[in-house]
N, C-alpha and C positions, 0 to 999 in steps of 0.2 A: 869331429863333433865337439861342440863347445860344452863346457861343464855347466855354465850358467850359475845361478844363485841357488843351488840346492845343497843343503848341509851334508856333511859327511855321514851323519847318522841316517838321513833319508836315503842316501845312495846305498848304504849297507843293506837296506831292505829290498833292493833290486827294482826300484821304481823306474830306473833308467839304465839302459845298457850302454856302457862306455867302451871305446876301443882305444888301445894304446898305439903309440907310433910304430910298434913292432907288429901290429896287426892282431894282437891277442885281446881277449876280453879283460877288462879291469874289474876286479872284485875287491870288496872291502872286507877286511878281517879285523877281529877284535881279540885282544889278549889281556887277561887280567894279570898285571905284573906290579910288584911292589905296592900292593894295595890300591892300584888305580887301573882303570880301563884304558888301554891304548889301542887306537884305531890306526890302521895303515892300509894302503892300497897295494895290490899285487897284480902283475900282468900274468895271466895264465900261460901264455905262450913262451915268454922269455924268463919268467920267474923273478923279474926285477921288482923291488919294493920301493915305495916312497911314502911320505907322510900324507900327501894329498893326491887324489887321482889326476889332478891337473898337471902334476909334475911328470906323469907318465905319458901324457898326450903329446 
């Protein structure tokens, strides 16, 4: 499934379900760290993390 041109914040809301190359669902998480919000993608099946969901596909 192609990621297309959807922002990382829009993906965080669950508008589109993405699947990783390992077969798990990709979810976006946010963490408040050092005074800034950091967003990252996590594969639920393998636990791998990446900056963008496209890196897990």
